N, C-alpha and C positions, 0 to 999 in steps of 0.2 A: 463317822467312819473312824475306827481305831487305827492309830499309827504307832510305829515303833521307832525309838531313837537308837543311836549306835550303842551296841553293847547290851541291849535289853532283850530278854527272851520273849518271843512272839508265839502265841498259841490261840487257835480258835477265834481269830478276829480281834483278840485283845492283847495287851502287852502289860508287863509288870514293870513299873518304873515310878519313881517318885517325881520325876520331871519329864514326862513325855513331850514329844515335839509334834504339833499338829501339822498335817500337810493337806487338809481338805481345803480346796479353793473353789469358790463359786464362780460361775460364768455369768457376767453381768449382761443384762438385757439392754436393748436400745432404749432411748428416751420414749416415754409413753406417747408423745406426739411425734409423728413421722411425716415427712413431706409427701403430700399426695401427688401421685403421677397418673395422669389421665391416659389409657389404653385402648387402646385397647378395643382392643374389646372385649367395648368392651368388660371387660372381664380382667382388670389389672390387679394381680395378687402379689403381696409382699412375700419375700422369702422367709422361710421359717428360721427361728433363732434358737439355738440349744439353750436349755436352762435346767439345772439340776434341781431336784426336789429339796427344799430347805426344811430342816428339822430342828425344832427347839424342844428342850425338856423342861418341865415345870414340876417342882417338888411341892407337895401338899404338906402343910404343918401337921403335927400330931393332933389327933382329936382327943377328946376327954377319955375315951375308952383306952386308947393306946398310951396316953400319958400315965394312966393308972396301971395297966397290965404290963407295959414294957418299961417301967420306970428304971429297972436295974440293967437295961440293955441299951447299948448305943445304937444310933441309927444305922441302917444297913447301907446308906449312901452318904457320900461326902462330896459336896459341890465345890468347884473352883471356878466361879463365874468369870473372873478376870482372864482366865486361860481357856474358857469355854470347855471345861472338862468336868467329867463326872467319874467318881470312884465308887465302885460297888464292892463292899466288903464280903469276902468269902469266909474269913475268920479274923481273929484279932491281929494277925500278922500278915495276911495276904489279901491283896485287892486287885481288881481288874479296872483298868482305866479306859474311858471312852471319850471321844471327841465329838462335839455337836456344833451346829451353827450358832446356837444360843443356849445358855444355861441360866435358868431363872430359879432363884431361891424361893423359899417359902415366904420371904418378905417382899417379893416383887409385886408391884401394884398392877391392877387391871390395865391401867393406862400404859405401863411399861410393856406388859404382855402384848397389847394391841400394837404398839409402835414397832416392836421388833418382829412380830409374827405376821400381822395382818395388813398393816398399812402399805408395804410394798406391793402386796397383791391387789389391794383396792386401787392403788394408783395405776397399776397396769390395766385393770379392768376399765377404768375411766379412759384409758388410751385406746381401747378397742380390742383388747385381748380377753381370753378366758382365764379365770383364776379360781383356785380351790383352796379353802382353809379347812383343815380337818383335825379333830382331836381324837386321840387313841390312848387307851390305858385301861387298867383294872377298874372294875366298878368301885365307885366311892372315892376316886382320886381327884375329882374336881373338873371333869370335862364339861359338863353342863354349866357349872359355875363360870368356867373360862369363856365359853361361847355364848350361852343364852341368857345370862343374868340381865334382867331388865333394869335394875338399879333405880327404881322409882322412889324408894325411901332415901337411898344414898347414891348420888350420881357417880361417886368414885368407884362404886362396885359394878358399874355397867360392863357388860361383856362385849365380846368382839362383834356380835351381830348388830347391836345397837350403835356402837361406835362406828362401824363400817358404814351404816346407813347415814349417820351424821356427816361423814366425809363425802359420801356420794351426793347428798342433797346440797352440800356447800359448793359443789363443783359442776352442777348441771343448771341449765336454764330451761324452765318448763315452757318457754315460748317455742323452742325448737327441739327440746330433748324430752325423753320419757323414761320412767323407771317403773318396772313391773315386778311383782313378787309372787312366787309360789312357795308353799310350805307343806312338806310331805313327811311321811314316816314309812320306813320299811319294817313291817312287823310280820314275823313268821312267813318270810318270803312272799309277802304281799305288799304292794305299794298302795298306801292309803292317803287320801287328801285330808290334811288337817284343817283346811279352810272350808271343806264341804264333806262332812263325815259320811254322807250317803255315797260318795264316790270312793269306793273302797277296793277297787281292783283295777288300777291304772297299768296300762301296758307300756313297755319300753320299745321305742322305735329307733333304729339305727339307719342313718343315711348311707346307702350302698356306695356312693361316690366319695364322700368326705369322711365317713366313719363317725360323724357327730351323733351323739346320743341325745334324744329328746323325749319328753313326756307330753304328747299332744293332748291327752285327756285331763291333765292337771288344771286346776283353777289358777288363772293368771290375773292378778289384781293390780291395776295401775294406781300407784300412790304418789302423793305430792307433798307430804309433810311427815315429820318424825312421829307425831302423835298417832297418825293412822297406822304407821308401821308397828308401833308398840301395841296397839289394839289387835292387830293381826297376830303378833307373836303371842299375846295373852290368850287369844282364841285358840291358836294352834296348840299351845302348851296344855290347855284344858282338855284337849282331845287326845293327847299323847298317853300311851300306856306306861304305867309305872307300878312298882310293887315294893313291899317292905321285905328286905332280906337281912340276914345277919351282918352283911357287909355294908348295907346302905338302906336307910329308912325310906328313901325315895329313889330307888334304883330304876333307871330307864330301861324299859323292856323292848325298845325299838330304836332303830337308827333314825335320827331326825335330819331332814335335808331341807335347807333353805336355798332357794334359787332366786337370784336377783338379776334381772335383765335390764341393761342400761343401753339406750340408744342415744347417740350424740350426733348432731348434724354439723357438718363442716361445709360452709358455703363455697361453691366453685367460683373460679374467677371468670368474669365476663370477657368475651372476646368479640371482635368485630370482623365481619367478612365484607369484602368489597366486591360488588358485581357491576358490570358495565352493560348499558343498553344504549347502543349508538355512541354519541358523544357525551351522554349523561351518566354519571356515577351515583349509585344509591348505596348508602351504608346500611347494612342489615345487622342488627344486634343478635348475636348467637349466645344463648344462655347455657352455660355448662350445668349439668345436674348437680345438686348438692350431694356431697358424700356423707353417708351415714356410717358411723362406726358402732358396731354392736359388741358389747362386752357382757360376759356372763360370770357372775360371782356365785360360786357354790360353797356354802358353809355346811359341814357335815359333823353332827354330834353323834359319834358312834356309841352304841350301847356298850357297857363295860364287859370285858371278858371276866369270867369267874370260874372258880372250881366248885363243883356241886357240894363237896364235903365241907367247904368253908362257908358257902352262902346259905346252905340249908334249904335249897329250893326243892320243892316237891309238888306233885300234881301238875296243874297247868303251868305253874311257875317253872317247873323243871323242863317242860317242853319248850317254853320260851328261852330258857338258858341254853338248851341244846341248839335251837335255831340260831341264837346269837353267836355261840361259839363256832358253829358250822360256817356261818357267813364270814366271821373274822378269820377262820382258818383258810377259807378260799382266798380272802384278801392277802393273807400272808404268803400263800403259794404264788400268787401273781407277782407280788413284790420280789420274792426269791427268784422267779424266772426272769424278771426284768433286770434285777441286779446282776445275774449271771449271764445276761445276753442270750437267753435260751431262745431256740427257734419257735417254740410253742409257748404261748402265755395263756393259761386257762381262764380267760375272762368270763366265759359262759358258765362257769361252775355255779355261780350264784347271781342273784339280781343285784347285790351290792357291788360286786366286781364289774358287772355290766354298766352300772351307773357311774363307776369311777374309772371307766376306760379312758376317758379324756384326761383325767387327773394324774394318772400314772402311766408314763410312756406315751401320752397323747400330746395335745397342742395347748394345754393350760399351764399357767404358772401356779405351782402348788407349794403351799406351806403346811407342814405337819407339826402339831404340837403334841408331844406325848406327856402324859401326866403320870406321876408315880407317887407312892407314899413312902414314909421313912421307916415303917415298922419292919423289923427283922423277921417277923412271922410270915410276911408276904414277900420274902426275898425272891422266891422262884417266879412269882408273877411280875415283880419289878424287873428281874433279869430278862424275862421274855419280852416285856415292853421295850426295854432298852435295845435288845437285839432287833426287834421290829424296826425301830427308828434307824439303827445303823444300816440295815439293808435298804431302807427307803432312801437313804442319802446317796445310794449308788444309782438311782433311777434318773435317767435323762429324759426330759420332755423337749419337744420342738414347738416353741411358742409361735403362734401365727396371728397376724393382725386380721381382724374381721371387718372388712369394709365393703360397702355396696353403694350404688347410686340410688338416690331418692327420686325414682322416676315419677312418682305421683306428684310430688312438689314441682318437678320440672314440667310435667304435663300441664299443671295449672298455670304455671308462669308462661308456658308456650301458648296456651289457649288465649291468655290475655294479650300476649304479643301478637298472636295471629289476628285477634279482633282489631288491635290497633293498626296492623298492616292493612287489613281489609278496609277499615275506615279511611286510612290514608290513601289507599288505592282508589276508593270510590271518590274521595275528594279530588284527587289528581285527575281522575277520569272526567268528573264534572267540569273541572277547570279546563281540561283539554277540549271538551265538547263546546264550552262557552267560547274558547279562543278560536275554534274552528268556525263557529257560527259568526263570530265577530269578523274574522278575516274574510269569510264568504260575503257577508253584508258589505264590508268595505270594498271588496273587489267589484261587486255588482254596482255599487255607487260610483266608483271610479270609472267603470266601463260606460255606464249610462251618461255620466258627465262628459266623458271624452267623446261619446257619440253625439251628444247635444252640441258641444263646442265645435265638433267637426261639421255638423250640419249648418250651424250658424255661420261658420267661416266660409263654407261653400256658397251659402246664400248671399253673403256679403260680396264675395268675389264675383258671383254671377251678376248681381245687380250692378256692380261697378263696371264690369266689362260690357254689360248690356247698355249702360249709360254712355260709355265711351263709344260703343258701336253706333248708337243712335246719334250721338254728336257727330261722329265721322260721316254718317249718312246725310245728316242735315247739312254739313259743310259741303259735301259733294253735290247735294241737290242745289244748294245756293250757287255753287260754282257752275253747275250746269245751266242754271237760269241766267247767270251772267254771260255765259258763252252763247246762249240762244239770243239774248238781247244784242249781243255784238253781231251775231249773224243777221239779225233783222235791221241793222244799221244801214241807212240809205247810202252811205258812202262806200258800201262794199263794191267790189269790182264787178264789172259786167261778166256775164256768163255763169253767174252763181257760184263762183269759187268761194270756199270757206277760208277765211283768213287763218293763217298759221298761228299755232299756239306759241307764245314766246318761250324762250329758254328759262326765263325766271319762273313761269308758271309750271313748266315741267319739273323744275327743281323742287318747287313746293309740293307737287304731287308725289315725287320720289321720297321726300322727307316724311310725308304723311304715311306712305306705305311702309317705310322703315320703322316709323313709330308704332304702327299697327303690329308689325312683326315683333318688335321688342316687347310690346304689351302681351302678345300671344305667348312669347317665350317665358315672360315673368309669370303669366298665369299658369303655364305648365309647371314651372318651378314650384309655385305655391301648392299646386295640386300634388306634386311629388312629396313635398314636405308633409302635407296632410296625410298622404298615404303612409309615410314613414312613421308619423305619430300614431296612426291607427295600428300599424304593425307592432310598435312598441307597447301599445296598450294591450294588444293580444298576447305579446310575450309576458307582460306583467300578469295577465290573467292566468297564463300557463304556469308562471312561477307560483302564483297563489295556489293553483291546484296541486303543484308539486309539494308545497309546504303542507297542504292538507293531507296529502298521501303520507308525508313523513310523520305527521301527527298520528295518523291512523296506525302506522308501523310502530310508533312508540307505544300506543295503546295496546297493540298486540304483544309487544315485548313485555309490557307490564303484566298482561294476563299470563304469559308464560312464566314470568318470575313468580307470580302468585301461585301457579300450579307447582313450580319447583319447591317453594316454601312449604306448601301443603304436603308434598312428598316427603320433605325432611321431617315435618311434624309426624307424619305417619311412621317413618322409620324410627324416630325417637319414642313414639308411643307403643311400638311393638314390644320392647322389654317391659314397659308398664303393663301392657296387657298380660304378659307372661307372669309378672309379679302378682297381678290381681287374681289371675287364675289359681295361683298357688295359695292365696289366702282363703278361697272358697273351697271348703273341704269336699263337699258333695260333687261339685263340678270337676275338681281335680281327680277324684276317684274314678269318675266316668271317663275322663280323658285318658287317665293312666291305664284303665282297663283296655280301652281301644288300642292304645299304643303298645301295651305289653302283648296284646294279641298279635299285632303285626310283627313286633320284634321277636315274639316267640316263634312265629312262622319262619322268620329269618334265621333264628337260632337253630330251628329244625333243619333248615337248608344247610347251615354250616355243619351240623352234626352229620347229616347224610354225606356231605362231601368228604368230611374227615374219615367217616367209616369206609368210604370207597378208597381213599388213599391208604388207610390201614390195611384193607384187603389186598390192595396192590402191593404193599410192602411185604405182605406175608406170602406172596407168590400166587394169590388168587386173582384172577382176571376180573376187573371191575366191570359192571354192566352200565356203561354210560348211557346207552339208549334207554334203559329202564329208568335211570336217574332223571334224565331229561324229560322222559314221558311223565314221571310223577311230579316233577317240579316245574319244568319249563324254563329254558334258558332265556327266552324273550321276557318272561315275567321277572326274572332276576335282573336282567339289564334295564328293564323299565323302572325298577326301584332305584337305580342310580340317579334318576331325575326327581326323586321324591322331595317334597318341601321340607320334611323333617330331617334334621342333620343326623340323628341317631339311626334312622332308617337307611340313609345313604351310606353311613359307615358300615352297618351290618351287610348291606348289599355288596359294597366293594370288597369286603372281606370274603364273601362267598365267591365272587369272581376271581379274587386272588388265589384262593384255595384251589379252584378249578384250573386256573392257568398254571399251577405248579405241575400239573400232569401234562406231558407232551401230547397225549392222545386227545386232550380237550382243547388244545390251543387253536387248532384249525376251526373247530366249531364256534369257538368264541369270536374269532376274527370274522367268519362268515356271517354271524348274527349281528355284526356291528359293534361287538364288545370293545375292540381296539379304539374305534372312534369315540365311543362313550367314555372310555377311560381317559383319553386325551382331553375331551371336552370337560370332564370332571376336574382334571388337573388344572385346566385353565380357569374355570369358573369358581371353584371352591377356595375358601380361605382356611379350611380346617386342616391342622397339621396331621391329624390321624389319617384323613382321606388322602393327603399328599403322600404320606408314607406308604400306605397300603396300595394306592393306585400306581405309584412308582414301582413297587415290588411286582405288581401284576404285569406292568409294561416290561420290566426287566426279564420276567419269565417268557413273555411273548417274543422279546427281542432275541432269544436264542435261536429262532428260526430265520433263515436267510430271507424267505419271502416276506415274513412279517417285518424284517428290518427295513426293507424297501418301502413297505406301506407306512411304517412309522416316520421315515424321512419324508415321504411324499406328503404326509398330512401335517408337516411342521413339528413333528415330535421332538426333534433335538432342540428347537428354539423354546418349546414349552418346558422341557426338562432343564435347560440352562436357566430359564427365568425362575423356575421353582427352586433350583439349587441356590440361586442368588438371594432368595428371600427366606430360606430355611436355616434353622439353627440346630434342629434335632439331629443327633448323629445317625440314628436309624433311618431317618428320611434321606439324609445325604448319602448313606450307604446304598440305599435302594436306587437312588438317581445315578450314582456313580456306577453301580452295577449295570444299569440299563445302557448308559453311554459306553461303558467298557465292551458290552456285547456288540454295539453298533460299530465300534472301532475295529472289530475283526472282519469287516466286510470290505473287500478290495474296491468294490464299485462305488462305495459311499465316501471314500476318503476326502475328495475335494469338497463335496457338499457339506459333510460333517464339520470340516474345518471352517468353511465360509460361514456357517450358521452358529459358530461359537462353541462347538463341542469341546475342543481342546482347552479353550479359555475357561469353560465351565469346570472341566476336570481339575485344572490347576487352581481355580478359585475355591474348590472344596477342601483343599489341604489346610485352609484356615481352621477347620475343625480338626483337632489333634487326636481324634479317636482312631485307634489302629485299624479298625475294620474299614473305615472310610478310606484311609491311606492305602489299604490293601487293594480296594477296588480301583482307586486312581492308578496305582501301579500296574494293575492288570490291564486297564484301558490303554495306558501308555505303551505297554509291551505289545498289545495287539496292534496298535497303530504303527509302531516302529516295525513290526514284522511285515505288515502289509506294504509299508513304504519300501522296505528292503526288497521285497518281492517285485514291486513295480519298477524299482531302479534296475534290478538285474534283468528284467524283461525289456528295458528300454522305454517303458511307459511313463517314467518320471525322471526328470533331471533337476539339478539344483539342490540347494540345501534342504534338509529335512524341515517339514512344517513344525515339528516339535521344537527344533532349535530356534526357528524364527519366532515362535510364540513364547519363548522364554522358559521352556520346560527343562533345559539341560541342567540348570543350577540345582533344581529340586531333585533331579535324577541322581546327580553326583552326591548330594548330601545324604540321600537315602540308599546309596549303593551298598553300604555296609550296615543296614538297619538290623536291630536285634531280632525283629520278627521275621521268620523265614518266609511268611506269606508275602511280605513286602519286598524283602531282599531278592527273592528268586525272580520276581517279575522285573525288578529294576535291573538286575544283572543281565537278564535276557534282552531288555530294551537297549542297554548299552552295547551289547554285542551286535544287535541288528543295526543300530546307528553307525557303528564303526565299519560295517561292511561296505558302506558307500564312501568312496575316497573324498568326495567334496565336503563331507562333514568332519574330516580329520582335523583340520586347523582349528575349527571351533571347539572340538572336543579336547584338543591339547590345551588351548587357552583356558578352558573351563575346568581343567583338572581331571578330565575323564580318563586320560592315559594311565595315570597311576592306578585308578580303580580297575581298568582293564588288565593291567599287569597282575594286580592282586587276584582278580577273578581267575586268570589263567593259571595261577599257582595254588590258590587256597579254596576255590569254590567246592562245595560239598557235592554238587551235582556234576557228574562226569561229562554229560552232553554239553552243558554250558561252559564248563572248563575247556573242553576241546574246541568249541566254537570261538571262545575268546583267544585261545592260542593261535588258531588258524587265521583269525582276523589280523592279529598283530604281525605275524610273519609275512602276510600277503600285502600289507600296506606300506608303500615306500615312504610315505610321510611319517608314519609311526616309527618305522625303522630308523629314519634319519634323526628323529627327535630322541629316540632311546640311545643312539650312539652319542649324540651331543650331551645327554645327561649321564652317560656312562652306566646305563642300566644293562647289566649282564643278562642276555636273553638268548 
């Protein structure tokens, strides 16, 4: 970019001075390796970084013809490499001075050119960004020499292509990384494959979402060493079109395009997740997917611009020259439009500009080297080349990091991990079954042993007591015999009287009976002890059964944990499946055709709705009955539950468009549309769905009947939760608008506040977008108005809920906001709050009194100004405070 110092004359982008001062500054990019942050979903994208196109100029030394023909003439350019300046001579006393990022003299080595022009771009490609290196200049000025020289005889003569691949191979590991190459030429507006000459009409494909340009039909060769790359270059150069002209014996007649795709893997960090099953904890290893950074290096050797009268082209060579000049002219127009920040950039004028869409004004880091010759005969072409470089220096690109998760690698690792978990689960299950069997066997053995011991003890006791009983019977019999003998004694008394038993004998009998009683009691005690032991054994058996049940429960928990892990595997394999589908061209086309058909139907629905709205706006009555007859509202609402996210987004947009018309709102609610919107707001994680669904709910919330339905179905809680998770200003504006509509319903005041409606409104002011603040202010004004009405009717007493929830500070801060849409609502809210005397003290301490005085004096709306004046003079508390502060009123 040309700059002018103080006191120098400036004209046409140049300045005349012997000592110009440069002011071009480049914006540095971040380091090529950035810290990976896991999303996501996801889908974690790094922010774009601005980066200006870097331009270097290289002077070719005089050739033999110029040395002879121009021996008496000085060079038309003078280089000042230490100041990065170039002077273009107009005549012997007048020069134009230009500033570049690098100025390379005719003595600059190929290594020096690579270091200052290409190495920064190669480094950023290795870091996961796109990069472009391009050579531009008059034919015969050394573009192909600078970029494509193989240097097999002299390694010092190697060009940028060979040196760039050397750096790439030195920084990749082929265990995890890959390098693939395509080599093409753009000849007569036709893209041809230099590695496969039969492939001579390759189409350009642009991603509608990202705008990235790709050539899916080009041959893509994976290479692993420098020699293979050189062989590919040699093969491609042999297929490239060239011709002998007056300006160059080997003039390139096509634009050569080398594309190098670099994929580098960055391993994710392992993490552990802890899960509990009863009192047992099991650590499950969760593997993060490896991150793959994709960088694309594009090296473009443009065909040289030429003037027909100088090159002597004729016949087919003339047609080639016209095609080259036309494509370079289109490129110049795009550069001019970008440099001047034009609204329209004509990228579609030629295939060359379509291919370079990412390189100029896109997401790639671009270095341009312009080549010029010293001959004064070609001063016009040299000046044109210099001006092209000057305009290119004004182009800003937004460089973006290309990262994605390697779900295939993750899937393989998770499959191995799953197999290990299944084996471990089977091992634990077998161990549990063995433990259950062991415990059952042990319990049966203990029970049988206890029963056997119990039977033995009973038998012993029975035998013992039987023996004692027999001994007692025997003693009694002996005693009876003795008594009979005594009765048969001849010395017995006459009359047959039985002699009396002595007291000693009776005492012995009593002792024997007592002994028998004690023995009986002891036996009963032993029996009770044995019964207790049997009961304990039964309890032990029950405990064993309980332990078995616990083990069964643990097995069931392990089965559930296995199912949960399989579900997680399925979730992680879903993106892998999507990635695999994208790699199979035929299946992708079939899927896309089906999807586009469904989306096309949705687009037609949106178009019909918009046509109906347009007809309504022009005073023509829309035929909703006809529209619903053709489309079917239930069909539209059913698509809100579709599995495909894009289908849901299109469907909710159709419903939102229909809900914008008051005549449609009742039909949408009757068909269950409100319930579907609230369900979608709760279940979906998509920001677009949140924004559009909230907008549709806001439209439906303008109807009082719908407001009560929204509150009855928990709508305010869903809106508050969505607002807490959202960052997009448009989503927050829609949510705030819906809550603001609900705030205007007198019947819903208490429920709206209890479910967090006011807290949600105040929470959304964290977004500093004025549209969001305007909707928040409108909701507060509606709520304050309903509160004021309820207080005047005696339905409410006590301080305002707005003051209790901390809204007063924000209200006072924004009472004099620059935007009228915010200020008007806040001023109205202050007047309504001040109408209730119980709020006066809080408003005075919060600084609201001063704002009320200002509103009553300076408000642009007469109705609000009058309301503020009436409120101030009718409040004793405000009157007392104004007298204390000596406010003349």
